[in-house]
mmCIF file of the C-alpha atoms, coordinates in Angstrom:
data_MODEL
# 
_entry.id   MODEL 
# 
loop_
_atom_site.group_PDB 
_atom_site.id 
_atom_site.type_symbol 
_atom_site.label_atom_id 
_atom_site.label_alt_id 
_atom_site.label_comp_id 
_atom_site.label_asym_id 
_atom_site.label_entity_id 
_atom_site.label_seq_id 
_atom_site.pdbx_PDB_ins_code 
_atom_site.Cartn_x 
_atom_site.Cartn_y 
_atom_site.Cartn_z 
_atom_site.occupancy 
_atom_site.B_iso_or_equiv 
_atom_site.pdbx_formal_charge 
_atom_site.auth_seq_id 
_atom_site.auth_comp_id 
_atom_site.auth_asym_id 
_atom_site.auth_atom_id 
_atom_site.pdbx_PDB_model_num 
ATOM 1   C CA . MET A 1 1   ? -6.198  19.135  -5.949  1.00 0.00 ? 1   MET A CA 1 
ATOM 2   C CA . HIS A 1 2   ? -10.282 18.789  -5.742  1.00 0.00 ? 2   HIS A CA 1 
ATOM 3   C CA . ARG A 1 3   ? -11.504 16.642  -3.229  1.00 0.00 ? 3   ARG A CA 1 
ATOM 4   C CA . LEU A 1 4   ? -12.165 12.685  -3.795  1.00 0.00 ? 4   LEU A CA 1 
ATOM 5   C CA . PRO A 1 5   ? -14.110 11.078  -0.846  1.00 0.00 ? 5   PRO A CA 1 
ATOM 6   C CA . LEU A 1 6   ? -13.235 7.621   -2.053  1.00 0.00 ? 6   LEU A CA 1 
ATOM 7   C CA . LEU A 1 7   ? -9.815  8.522   -1.452  1.00 0.00 ? 7   LEU A CA 1 
ATOM 8   C CA . ASP A 1 8   ? -9.866  10.053  1.670   1.00 0.00 ? 8   ASP A CA 1 
ATOM 9   C CA . THR A 1 9   ? -11.100 7.007   3.027   1.00 0.00 ? 9   THR A CA 1 
ATOM 10  C CA . ILE A 1 10  ? -9.542  4.653   0.899   1.00 0.00 ? 10  ILE A CA 1 
ATOM 11  C CA . PHE A 1 11  ? -8.454  1.857   3.364   1.00 0.00 ? 11  PHE A CA 1 
ATOM 12  C CA . TRP A 1 12  ? -12.259 1.735   4.584   1.00 0.00 ? 12  TRP A CA 1 
ATOM 13  C CA . SER A 1 13  ? -13.727 1.872   1.075   1.00 0.00 ? 13  SER A CA 1 
ATOM 14  C CA . THR A 1 14  ? -11.430 -0.420  -0.035  1.00 0.00 ? 14  THR A CA 1 
ATOM 15  C CA . LEU A 1 15  ? -11.933 -3.011  2.891   1.00 0.00 ? 15  LEU A CA 1 
ATOM 16  C CA . THR A 1 16  ? -15.800 -3.059  2.326   1.00 0.00 ? 16  THR A CA 1 
ATOM 17  C CA . GLY A 1 17  ? -15.832 -2.473  -1.298  1.00 0.00 ? 17  GLY A CA 1 
ATOM 18  C CA . PRO A 1 18  ? -13.541 -4.346  -3.815  1.00 0.00 ? 18  PRO A CA 1 
ATOM 19  C CA . HIS A 1 19  ? -11.295 -6.103  -1.125  1.00 0.00 ? 19  HIS A CA 1 
ATOM 20  C CA . ALA A 1 20  ? -14.287 -7.184  1.351   1.00 0.00 ? 20  ALA A CA 1 
ATOM 21  C CA . GLN A 1 21  ? -13.559 -10.338 0.227   1.00 0.00 ? 21  GLN A CA 1 
ATOM 22  C CA . PHE A 1 22  ? -9.788  -10.301 1.450   1.00 0.00 ? 22  PHE A CA 1 
ATOM 23  C CA . ALA A 1 23  ? -10.964 -8.440  4.820   1.00 0.00 ? 23  ALA A CA 1 
ATOM 24  C CA . SER A 1 24  ? -12.247 -9.436  8.117   1.00 0.00 ? 24  SER A CA 1 
ATOM 25  C CA . GLY A 1 25  ? -14.080 -7.378  11.045  1.00 0.00 ? 25  GLY A CA 1 
ATOM 26  C CA . ALA A 1 26  ? -17.251 -6.151  12.000  1.00 0.00 ? 26  ALA A CA 1 
ATOM 27  C CA . GLY A 1 27  ? -19.300 -3.137  12.791  1.00 0.00 ? 27  GLY A CA 1 
ATOM 28  C CA . GLY A 1 28  ? -17.383 0.193   11.777  1.00 0.00 ? 28  GLY A CA 1 
ATOM 29  C CA . ALA A 1 29  ? -14.149 -1.646  11.635  1.00 0.00 ? 29  ALA A CA 1 
ATOM 30  C CA . ARG A 1 30  ? -11.955 -4.019  9.423   1.00 0.00 ? 30  ARG A CA 1 
ATOM 31  C CA . ARG A 1 31  ? -8.429  -5.188  8.482   1.00 0.00 ? 31  ARG A CA 1 
ATOM 32  C CA . TYR A 1 32  ? -6.966  -7.418  5.511   1.00 0.00 ? 32  TYR A CA 1 
ATOM 33  C CA . ALA A 1 33  ? -7.244  -11.082 6.517   1.00 0.00 ? 33  ALA A CA 1 
ATOM 34  C CA . ARG A 1 34  ? -4.357  -12.959 7.947   1.00 0.00 ? 34  ARG A CA 1 
ATOM 35  C CA . GLY A 1 35  ? -1.657  -13.190 5.100   1.00 0.00 ? 35  GLY A CA 1 
ATOM 36  C CA . PHE A 1 36  ? -2.630  -10.139 3.589   1.00 0.00 ? 36  PHE A CA 1 
ATOM 37  C CA . SER A 1 37  ? -1.337  -6.745  4.235   1.00 0.00 ? 37  SER A CA 1 
ATOM 38  C CA . PRO A 1 38  ? -1.696  -5.794  8.035   1.00 0.00 ? 38  PRO A CA 1 
ATOM 39  C CA . ILE A 1 39  ? -3.915  -2.689  7.807   1.00 0.00 ? 39  ILE A CA 1 
ATOM 40  C CA . LEU A 1 40  ? -6.758  -1.175  9.949   1.00 0.00 ? 40  LEU A CA 1 
ATOM 41  C CA . ALA A 1 41  ? -9.378  0.679   8.664   1.00 0.00 ? 41  ALA A CA 1 
ATOM 42  C CA . PHE A 1 42  ? -12.728 2.776   10.739  1.00 0.00 ? 42  PHE A CA 1 
ATOM 43  C CA . ALA A 1 43  ? -15.680 4.204   9.480   1.00 0.00 ? 43  ALA A CA 1 
ATOM 44  C CA . ASP A 1 44  ? -15.131 6.635   11.469  1.00 0.00 ? 44  ASP A CA 1 
ATOM 45  C CA . PRO A 1 45  ? -11.050 7.162   12.205  1.00 0.00 ? 45  PRO A CA 1 
ATOM 46  C CA . GLN A 1 46  ? -11.892 9.630   14.994  1.00 0.00 ? 46  GLN A CA 1 
ATOM 47  C CA . GLN A 1 47  ? -13.896 7.147   16.723  1.00 0.00 ? 47  GLN A CA 1 
ATOM 48  C CA . PRO A 1 48  ? -12.549 3.994   15.686  1.00 0.00 ? 48  PRO A CA 1 
ATOM 49  C CA . ASP A 1 49  ? -14.418 0.875   16.531  1.00 0.00 ? 49  ASP A CA 1 
ATOM 50  C CA . PHE A 1 50  ? -11.358 -1.415  18.128  1.00 0.00 ? 50  PHE A CA 1 
ATOM 51  C CA . ALA A 1 51  ? -13.851 -3.069  20.381  1.00 0.00 ? 51  ALA A CA 1 
ATOM 52  C CA . ALA A 1 52  ? -15.652 -4.522  16.933  1.00 0.00 ? 52  ALA A CA 1 
ATOM 53  C CA . LEU A 1 53  ? -12.114 -5.450  15.620  1.00 0.00 ? 53  LEU A CA 1 
ATOM 54  C CA . ALA A 1 54  ? -10.934 -7.388  18.966  1.00 0.00 ? 54  ALA A CA 1 
ATOM 55  C CA . PRO A 1 55  ? -12.238 -10.643 18.212  1.00 0.00 ? 55  PRO A CA 1 
ATOM 56  C CA . PHE A 1 56  ? -10.342 -10.848 14.535  1.00 0.00 ? 56  PHE A CA 1 
ATOM 57  C CA . CYS A 1 57  ? -6.940  -9.915  15.907  1.00 0.00 ? 57  CYS A CA 1 
ATOM 58  C CA . ASP A 1 58  ? -4.383  -11.731 18.141  1.00 0.00 ? 58  ASP A CA 1 
ATOM 59  C CA . VAL A 1 59  ? -1.627  -10.410 20.425  1.00 0.00 ? 59  VAL A CA 1 
ATOM 60  C CA . GLY A 1 60  ? 1.107   -10.397 18.602  1.00 0.00 ? 60  GLY A CA 1 
ATOM 61  C CA . GLU A 1 61  ? 0.226   -8.802  15.649  1.00 0.00 ? 61  GLU A CA 1 
ATOM 62  C CA . HIS A 1 62  ? 1.174   -5.610  14.403  1.00 0.00 ? 62  HIS A CA 1 
ATOM 63  C CA . PHE A 1 63  ? -0.912  -3.296  12.100  1.00 0.00 ? 63  PHE A CA 1 
ATOM 64  C CA . TYR A 1 64  ? -0.628  0.118   10.217  1.00 0.00 ? 64  TYR A CA 1 
ATOM 65  C CA . CYS A 1 65  ? -3.717  2.550   10.548  1.00 0.00 ? 65  CYS A CA 1 
ATOM 66  C CA . ASP A 1 66  ? -4.273  6.203   8.930   1.00 0.00 ? 66  ASP A CA 1 
ATOM 67  C CA . SER A 1 67  ? -6.050  9.129   10.021  1.00 0.00 ? 67  SER A CA 1 
ATOM 68  C CA . TRP A 1 68  ? -6.646  8.219   13.582  1.00 0.00 ? 68  TRP A CA 1 
ATOM 69  C CA . THR A 1 69  ? -5.023  10.508  16.628  1.00 0.00 ? 69  THR A CA 1 
ATOM 70  C CA . GLY A 1 70  ? -6.751  9.200   19.600  1.00 0.00 ? 70  GLY A CA 1 
ATOM 71  C CA . ALA A 1 71  ? -5.827  7.894   22.578  1.00 0.00 ? 71  ALA A CA 1 
ATOM 72  C CA . ALA A 1 72  ? -5.315  3.704   22.452  1.00 0.00 ? 72  ALA A CA 1 
ATOM 73  C CA . PRO A 1 73  ? -8.164  2.312   23.880  1.00 0.00 ? 73  PRO A CA 1 
ATOM 74  C CA . ASP A 1 74  ? -7.726  -0.311  26.507  1.00 0.00 ? 74  ASP A CA 1 
ATOM 75  C CA . GLY A 1 75  ? -6.000  -3.829  25.226  1.00 0.00 ? 75  GLY A CA 1 
ATOM 76  C CA . TRP A 1 76  ? -4.196  -1.930  22.435  1.00 0.00 ? 76  TRP A CA 1 
ATOM 77  C CA . GLN A 1 77  ? -0.905  -0.104  22.436  1.00 0.00 ? 77  GLN A CA 1 
ATOM 78  C CA . ILE A 1 78  ? 0.710   2.362   19.509  1.00 0.00 ? 78  ILE A CA 1 
ATOM 79  C CA . GLU A 1 79  ? 4.188   1.261   18.810  1.00 0.00 ? 79  GLU A CA 1 
ATOM 80  C CA . ALA A 1 80  ? 5.206   3.720   16.144  1.00 0.00 ? 80  ALA A CA 1 
ATOM 81  C CA . GLU A 1 81  ? 3.640   6.886   14.935  1.00 0.00 ? 81  GLU A CA 1 
ATOM 82  C CA . ALA A 1 82  ? 4.389   9.152   11.694  1.00 0.00 ? 82  ALA A CA 1 
ATOM 83  C CA . THR A 1 83  ? 2.816   11.106  8.825   1.00 0.00 ? 83  THR A CA 1 
ATOM 84  C CA . MET A 1 84  ? 2.378   9.821   5.382   1.00 0.00 ? 84  MET A CA 1 
ATOM 85  C CA . PHE A 1 85  ? 1.814   11.637  2.213   1.00 0.00 ? 85  PHE A CA 1 
ATOM 86  C CA . ARG A 1 86  ? -0.797  10.465  -0.128  1.00 0.00 ? 86  ARG A CA 1 
ATOM 87  C CA . MET A 1 87  ? 0.063   11.205  -4.037  1.00 0.00 ? 87  MET A CA 1 
ATOM 88  C CA . LEU A 1 88  ? -1.911  11.667  -6.727  1.00 0.00 ? 88  LEU A CA 1 
ATOM 89  C CA . TRP A 1 89  ? -1.108  11.280  -10.412 1.00 0.00 ? 89  TRP A CA 1 
ATOM 90  C CA . ASN A 1 90  ? -1.784  14.632  -12.003 1.00 0.00 ? 90  ASN A CA 1 
ATOM 91  C CA . THR A 1 91  ? 0.067   14.676  -14.957 1.00 0.00 ? 91  THR A CA 1 
ATOM 92  C CA . PRO A 1 92  ? -0.578  13.231  -18.661 1.00 0.00 ? 92  PRO A CA 1 
ATOM 93  C CA . ALA A 1 93  ? -0.099  9.441   -19.414 1.00 0.00 ? 93  ALA A CA 1 
ATOM 94  C CA . PRO A 1 94  ? 3.134   8.151   -20.530 1.00 0.00 ? 94  PRO A CA 1 
ATOM 95  C CA . GLY A 1 95  ? 3.156   7.297   -24.051 1.00 0.00 ? 95  GLY A CA 1 
ATOM 96  C CA . ALA A 1 96  ? 4.190   3.464   -23.920 1.00 0.00 ? 96  ALA A CA 1 
ATOM 97  C CA . ASP A 1 97  ? 5.123   0.733   -21.450 1.00 0.00 ? 97  ASP A CA 1 
ATOM 98  C CA . ALA A 1 98  ? 8.096   1.558   -20.012 1.00 0.00 ? 98  ALA A CA 1 
ATOM 99  C CA . ALA A 1 99  ? 9.145   -2.026  -18.173 1.00 0.00 ? 99  ALA A CA 1 
ATOM 100 C CA . PRO A 1 100 ? 7.792   -4.150  -21.224 1.00 0.00 ? 100 PRO A CA 1 
ATOM 101 C CA . ASP A 1 101 ? 10.834  -6.612  -20.360 1.00 0.00 ? 101 ASP A CA 1 
ATOM 102 C CA . ALA A 1 102 ? 9.402   -7.104  -16.397 1.00 0.00 ? 102 ALA A CA 1 
ATOM 103 C CA . ILE A 1 103 ? 7.906   -10.533 -15.498 1.00 0.00 ? 103 ILE A CA 1 
ATOM 104 C CA . ALA A 1 104 ? 4.415   -10.583 -14.091 1.00 0.00 ? 104 ALA A CA 1 
ATOM 105 C CA . LEU A 1 105 ? 4.577   -12.086 -10.665 1.00 0.00 ? 105 LEU A CA 1 
ATOM 106 C CA . GLY A 1 106 ? 2.151   -15.102 -9.361  1.00 0.00 ? 106 GLY A CA 1 
ATOM 107 C CA . PRO A 1 107 ? 1.740   -17.388 -6.507  1.00 0.00 ? 107 PRO A CA 1 
ATOM 108 C CA . GLU A 1 108 ? 4.919   -19.012 -7.802  1.00 0.00 ? 108 GLU A CA 1 
ATOM 109 C CA . HIS A 1 109 ? 6.994   -15.902 -6.713  1.00 0.00 ? 109 HIS A CA 1 
ATOM 110 C CA . ALA A 1 110 ? 5.193   -15.017 -3.627  1.00 0.00 ? 110 ALA A CA 1 
ATOM 111 C CA . ALA A 1 111 ? 8.074   -16.398 -1.135  1.00 0.00 ? 111 ALA A CA 1 
ATOM 112 C CA . GLN A 1 112 ? 10.584  -14.387 -3.021  1.00 0.00 ? 112 GLN A CA 1 
ATOM 113 C CA . ALA A 1 113 ? 8.564   -11.313 -2.842  1.00 0.00 ? 113 ALA A CA 1 
ATOM 114 C CA . LEU A 1 114 ? 7.585   -11.221 1.067   1.00 0.00 ? 114 LEU A CA 1 
ATOM 115 C CA . ALA A 1 115 ? 11.600  -11.665 1.300   1.00 0.00 ? 115 ALA A CA 1 
ATOM 116 C CA . LEU A 1 116 ? 12.432  -8.443  -0.302  1.00 0.00 ? 116 LEU A CA 1 
ATOM 117 C CA . ALA A 1 117 ? 9.882   -7.205  1.114   1.00 0.00 ? 117 ALA A CA 1 
ATOM 118 C CA . THR A 1 118 ? 11.049  -7.729  4.292   1.00 0.00 ? 118 THR A CA 1 
ATOM 119 C CA . LEU A 1 119 ? 14.583  -6.829  3.365   1.00 0.00 ? 119 LEU A CA 1 
ATOM 120 C CA . CYS A 1 120 ? 13.679  -3.229  1.420   1.00 0.00 ? 120 CYS A CA 1 
ATOM 121 C CA . LYS A 1 121 ? 10.682  -2.635  4.035   1.00 0.00 ? 121 LYS A CA 1 
ATOM 122 C CA . PRO A 1 122 ? 8.361   -0.709  1.279   1.00 0.00 ? 122 PRO A CA 1 
ATOM 123 C CA . GLY A 1 123 ? 5.461   -0.588  4.026   1.00 0.00 ? 123 GLY A CA 1 
ATOM 124 C CA . PRO A 1 124 ? 3.155   -3.361  5.357   1.00 0.00 ? 124 PRO A CA 1 
ATOM 125 C CA . PHE A 1 125 ? 3.482   -6.488  3.257   1.00 0.00 ? 125 PHE A CA 1 
ATOM 126 C CA . GLY A 1 126 ? 2.364   -10.136 3.980   1.00 0.00 ? 126 GLY A CA 1 
ATOM 127 C CA . PRO A 1 127 ? 2.800   -13.545 2.128   1.00 0.00 ? 127 PRO A CA 1 
ATOM 128 C CA . ARG A 1 128 ? -0.268  -13.041 -0.096  1.00 0.00 ? 128 ARG A CA 1 
ATOM 129 C CA . THR A 1 129 ? -0.061  -9.231  -0.784  1.00 0.00 ? 129 THR A CA 1 
ATOM 130 C CA . ILE A 1 130 ? 0.807   -9.990  -4.461  1.00 0.00 ? 130 ILE A CA 1 
ATOM 131 C CA . GLU A 1 131 ? -2.979  -11.491 -4.802  1.00 0.00 ? 131 GLU A CA 1 
ATOM 132 C CA . LEU A 1 132 ? -4.612  -7.497  -4.045  1.00 0.00 ? 132 LEU A CA 1 
ATOM 133 C CA . GLY A 1 133 ? -3.801  -6.855  -7.758  1.00 0.00 ? 133 GLY A CA 1 
ATOM 134 C CA . ASP A 1 134 ? -1.057  -7.007  -10.492 1.00 0.00 ? 134 ASP A CA 1 
ATOM 135 C CA . TYR A 1 135 ? 2.434   -7.257  -9.468  1.00 0.00 ? 135 TYR A CA 1 
ATOM 136 C CA . PHE A 1 136 ? 5.793   -6.847  -11.906 1.00 0.00 ? 136 PHE A CA 1 
ATOM 137 C CA . GLY A 1 137 ? 9.404   -7.293  -11.167 1.00 0.00 ? 137 GLY A CA 1 
ATOM 138 C CA . TYR A 1 138 ? 13.040  -8.211  -12.536 1.00 0.00 ? 138 TYR A CA 1 
ATOM 139 C CA . PHE A 1 139 ? 15.122  -11.072 -12.047 1.00 0.00 ? 139 PHE A CA 1 
ATOM 140 C CA . ASP A 1 140 ? 18.710  -12.152 -11.951 1.00 0.00 ? 140 ASP A CA 1 
ATOM 141 C CA . GLY A 1 141 ? 19.569  -15.613 -12.506 1.00 0.00 ? 141 GLY A CA 1 
ATOM 142 C CA . GLY A 1 142 ? 15.866  -16.621 -10.739 1.00 0.00 ? 142 GLY A CA 1 
ATOM 143 C CA . GLN A 1 143 ? 16.675  -13.739 -7.917  1.00 0.00 ? 143 GLN A CA 1 
ATOM 144 C CA . LEU A 1 144 ? 13.622  -11.291 -7.483  1.00 0.00 ? 144 LEU A CA 1 
ATOM 145 C CA . VAL A 1 145 ? 15.628  -8.181  -7.463  1.00 0.00 ? 145 VAL A CA 1 
ATOM 146 C CA . ALA A 1 146 ? 13.121  -5.428  -7.842  1.00 0.00 ? 146 ALA A CA 1 
ATOM 147 C CA . MET A 1 147 ? 9.287   -5.230  -7.820  1.00 0.00 ? 147 MET A CA 1 
ATOM 148 C CA . ALA A 1 148 ? 6.156   -3.081  -7.900  1.00 0.00 ? 148 ALA A CA 1 
ATOM 149 C CA . GLY A 1 149 ? 2.326   -3.950  -7.873  1.00 0.00 ? 149 GLY A CA 1 
ATOM 150 C CA . GLU A 1 150 ? -1.027  -2.609  -6.546  1.00 0.00 ? 150 GLU A CA 1 
ATOM 151 C CA . ARG A 1 151 ? -2.727  -2.866  -3.696  1.00 0.00 ? 151 ARG A CA 1 
ATOM 152 C CA . THR A 1 152 ? -6.011  -0.757  -2.791  1.00 0.00 ? 152 THR A CA 1 
ATOM 153 C CA . HIS A 1 153 ? -8.717  0.369   -5.404  1.00 0.00 ? 153 HIS A CA 1 
ATOM 154 C CA . VAL A 1 154 ? -11.869 1.909   -6.035  1.00 0.00 ? 154 VAL A CA 1 
ATOM 155 C CA . ALA A 1 155 ? -14.238 3.003   -8.762  1.00 0.00 ? 155 ALA A CA 1 
ATOM 156 C CA . GLY A 1 156 ? -11.420 4.565   -10.900 1.00 0.00 ? 156 GLY A CA 1 
ATOM 157 C CA . LEU A 1 157 ? -8.588  5.083   -8.610  1.00 0.00 ? 157 LEU A CA 1 
ATOM 158 C CA . ARG A 1 158 ? -5.919  2.113   -8.001  1.00 0.00 ? 158 ARG A CA 1 
ATOM 159 C CA . GLU A 1 159 ? -2.741  2.723   -5.513  1.00 0.00 ? 159 GLU A CA 1 
ATOM 160 C CA . ILE A 1 160 ? 0.828   1.771   -6.800  1.00 0.00 ? 160 ILE A CA 1 
ATOM 161 C CA . SER A 1 161 ? 2.425   -0.051  -3.760  1.00 0.00 ? 161 SER A CA 1 
ATOM 162 C CA . GLY A 1 162 ? 4.863   -2.449  -2.676  1.00 0.00 ? 162 GLY A CA 1 
ATOM 163 C CA . VAL A 1 163 ? 8.004   -0.717  -4.781  1.00 0.00 ? 163 VAL A CA 1 
ATOM 164 C CA . CYS A 1 164 ? 11.215  -1.988  -3.552  1.00 0.00 ? 164 CYS A CA 1 
ATOM 165 C CA . THR A 1 165 ? 14.888  -2.574  -5.080  1.00 0.00 ? 165 THR A CA 1 
ATOM 166 C CA . HIS A 1 166 ? 17.030  -5.244  -3.334  1.00 0.00 ? 166 HIS A CA 1 
ATOM 167 C CA . PRO A 1 167 ? 20.006  -2.867  -2.322  1.00 0.00 ? 167 PRO A CA 1 
ATOM 168 C CA . ASP A 1 168 ? 22.872  -4.606  -4.510  1.00 0.00 ? 168 ASP A CA 1 
ATOM 169 C CA . TYR A 1 169 ? 20.601  -3.768  -7.815  1.00 0.00 ? 169 TYR A CA 1 
ATOM 170 C CA . GLN A 1 170 ? 19.877  0.332   -6.749  1.00 0.00 ? 170 GLN A CA 1 
ATOM 171 C CA . GLY A 1 171 ? 20.809  3.060   -9.482  1.00 0.00 ? 171 GLY A CA 1 
ATOM 172 C CA . ARG A 1 172 ? 19.311  0.666   -12.407 1.00 0.00 ? 172 ARG A CA 1 
ATOM 173 C CA . GLY A 1 173 ? 16.143  2.561   -12.690 1.00 0.00 ? 173 GLY A CA 1 
ATOM 174 C CA . TYR A 1 174 ? 14.510  -0.368  -12.510 1.00 0.00 ? 174 TYR A CA 1 
ATOM 175 C CA . ALA A 1 175 ? 11.587  0.830   -9.506  1.00 0.00 ? 175 ALA A CA 1 
ATOM 176 C CA . ARG A 1 176 ? 10.677  3.755   -11.540 1.00 0.00 ? 176 ARG A CA 1 
ATOM 177 C CA . LYS A 1 177 ? 10.425  1.911   -14.756 1.00 0.00 ? 177 LYS A CA 1 
ATOM 178 C CA . LEU A 1 178 ? 8.069   -0.708  -13.153 1.00 0.00 ? 178 LEU A CA 1 
ATOM 179 C CA . MET A 1 179 ? 6.127   1.885   -11.841 1.00 0.00 ? 179 MET A CA 1 
ATOM 180 C CA . MET A 1 180 ? 5.714   3.322   -15.156 1.00 0.00 ? 180 MET A CA 1 
ATOM 181 C CA . LYS A 1 181 ? 4.161   0.422   -16.285 1.00 0.00 ? 181 LYS A CA 1 
ATOM 182 C CA . LEU A 1 182 ? 1.440   0.300   -13.550 1.00 0.00 ? 182 LEU A CA 1 
ATOM 183 C CA . VAL A 1 183 ? 0.703   4.009   -14.249 1.00 0.00 ? 183 VAL A CA 1 
ATOM 184 C CA . TYR A 1 184 ? 0.363   3.663   -17.765 1.00 0.00 ? 184 TYR A CA 1 
ATOM 185 C CA . ARG A 1 185 ? -1.771  0.074   -17.521 1.00 0.00 ? 185 ARG A CA 1 
ATOM 186 C CA . GLN A 1 186 ? -3.925  1.945   -15.241 1.00 0.00 ? 186 GLN A CA 1 
ATOM 187 C CA . LEU A 1 187 ? -4.367  5.133   -16.880 1.00 0.00 ? 187 LEU A CA 1 
ATOM 188 C CA . ALA A 1 188 ? -5.340  3.061   -20.347 1.00 0.00 ? 188 ALA A CA 1 
ATOM 189 C CA . ARG A 1 189 ? -7.775  0.970   -18.201 1.00 0.00 ? 189 ARG A CA 1 
ATOM 190 C CA . GLY A 1 190 ? -9.501  4.543   -16.736 1.00 0.00 ? 190 GLY A CA 1 
ATOM 191 C CA . GLU A 1 191 ? -8.013  4.254   -13.476 1.00 0.00 ? 191 GLU A CA 1 
ATOM 192 C CA . ILE A 1 192 ? -6.333  7.174   -11.911 1.00 0.00 ? 192 ILE A CA 1 
ATOM 193 C CA . PRO A 1 193 ? -2.848  5.946   -10.165 1.00 0.00 ? 193 PRO A CA 1 
ATOM 194 C CA . PHE A 1 194 ? -1.857  6.955   -6.660  1.00 0.00 ? 194 PHE A CA 1 
ATOM 195 C CA . LEU A 1 195 ? 0.726   5.741   -3.723  1.00 0.00 ? 195 LEU A CA 1 
ATOM 196 C CA . HIS A 1 196 ? 2.025   6.217   -0.263  1.00 0.00 ? 196 HIS A CA 1 
ATOM 197 C CA . VAL A 1 197 ? 4.962   7.571   1.127   1.00 0.00 ? 197 VAL A CA 1 
ATOM 198 C CA . MET A 1 198 ? 6.353   8.018   4.207   1.00 0.00 ? 198 MET A CA 1 
ATOM 199 C CA . ARG A 1 199 ? 7.574   12.059  5.212   1.00 0.00 ? 199 ARG A CA 1 
ATOM 200 C CA . SER A 1 200 ? 10.712  10.897  6.447   1.00 0.00 ? 200 SER A CA 1 
ATOM 201 C CA . ASN A 1 201 ? 11.378  9.098   3.148   1.00 0.00 ? 201 ASN A CA 1 
ATOM 202 C CA . ASP A 1 202 ? 12.329  12.644  1.461   1.00 0.00 ? 202 ASP A CA 1 
ATOM 203 C CA . GLY A 1 203 ? 14.445  11.370  -1.256  1.00 0.00 ? 203 GLY A CA 1 
ATOM 204 C CA . ALA A 1 204 ? 11.330  8.754   -3.061  1.00 0.00 ? 204 ALA A CA 1 
ATOM 205 C CA . HIS A 1 205 ? 8.959   11.842  -2.327  1.00 0.00 ? 205 HIS A CA 1 
ATOM 206 C CA . GLN A 1 206 ? 11.173  13.845  -4.556  1.00 0.00 ? 206 GLN A CA 1 
ATOM 207 C CA . LEU A 1 207 ? 11.559  11.396  -6.971  1.00 0.00 ? 207 LEU A CA 1 
ATOM 208 C CA . TYR A 1 208 ? 7.509   11.003  -6.909  1.00 0.00 ? 208 TYR A CA 1 
ATOM 209 C CA . LEU A 1 209 ? 6.924   14.673  -7.459  1.00 0.00 ? 209 LEU A CA 1 
ATOM 210 C CA . ARG A 1 210 ? 9.666   14.527  -10.509 1.00 0.00 ? 210 ARG A CA 1 
ATOM 211 C CA . MET A 1 211 ? 7.711   11.391  -11.772 1.00 0.00 ? 211 MET A CA 1 
ATOM 212 C CA . GLY A 1 212 ? 4.576   13.103  -12.070 1.00 0.00 ? 212 GLY A CA 1 
ATOM 213 C CA . PHE A 1 213 ? 2.482   12.439  -8.833  1.00 0.00 ? 213 PHE A CA 1 
ATOM 214 C CA . GLY A 1 214 ? 1.076   15.701  -6.445  1.00 0.00 ? 214 GLY A CA 1 
ATOM 215 C CA . ASP A 1 215 ? 0.581   15.441  -3.128  1.00 0.00 ? 215 ASP A CA 1 
ATOM 216 C CA . TYR A 1 216 ? -3.110  15.167  -2.392  1.00 0.00 ? 216 TYR A CA 1 
ATOM 217 C CA . LEU A 1 217 ? -3.084  14.724  1.542   1.00 0.00 ? 217 LEU A CA 1 
ATOM 218 C CA . GLU A 1 218 ? -0.695  13.964  4.394   1.00 0.00 ? 218 GLU A CA 1 
ATOM 219 C CA . SER A 1 219 ? -2.438  11.699  6.955   1.00 0.00 ? 219 SER A CA 1 
ATOM 220 C CA . ALA A 1 220 ? -1.103  10.321  10.299  1.00 0.00 ? 220 ALA A CA 1 
ATOM 221 C CA . VAL A 1 221 ? 0.007   6.522   10.108  1.00 0.00 ? 221 VAL A CA 1 
ATOM 222 C CA . ARG A 1 222 ? 0.679   4.642   13.655  1.00 0.00 ? 222 ARG A CA 1 
ATOM 223 C CA . VAL A 1 223 ? 1.576   0.634   13.857  1.00 0.00 ? 223 VAL A CA 1 
ATOM 224 C CA . VAL A 1 224 ? -0.766  -0.570  16.744  1.00 0.00 ? 224 VAL A CA 1 
ATOM 225 C CA . SER A 1 225 ? -0.963  -3.972  18.614  1.00 0.00 ? 225 SER A CA 1 
ATOM 226 C CA . PRO A 1 226 ? -3.551  -5.803  20.707  1.00 0.00 ? 226 PRO A CA 1 
ATOM 227 C CA . VAL A 1 227 ? -1.963  -6.480  24.119  1.00 0.00 ? 227 VAL A CA 1 
ATOM 228 C CA . ARG A 1 228 ? -5.344  -7.872  25.854  1.00 0.00 ? 228 ARG A CA 1 
# 
């Protein structure tokens, strides 16, 4: 695939661009504000400006950070380390909305969305994450049982994120339909869909390849926390 500079630096580009209103930090460092997805980003991941970020982070918080592979600076610790694929849609657009019956999620669904994400662990998620883009879900008797939505974005690119299905409702195609709904809507807006998946989650990785996404890059991802 050809290189897309904004996608190479998607978290920094989003937090200093379209999502600047949801960010805090200074200098060459930003984080999503408290309540949103706990993600850090740096202008230069190989020389991360943790000193500029420290006043905006509390002991006990845990953050995801990609592309940085150096040693932990004083006052911080690395809690987990792995790699993830950034995948980009590279297939013709679907011909129709795959989930016309899905429900748009709003503030009244935030608690249920957080509970489902806490159970299924699709990645960094906070009580206000569903404010970052369009989210859709399926319900059973008033209970949210599957959802998918949007997180980071820049001009011409938008991420599909928060994809999860309650264990009791897996195997019914809910997640795939919700994702294809988002793909359909994004392409209709002139945006290219992309997503992230952990290397260890081979089942999901293979599913996304079959759906029409291709591997764009593989990057380091860490969970870090302040200890000062």
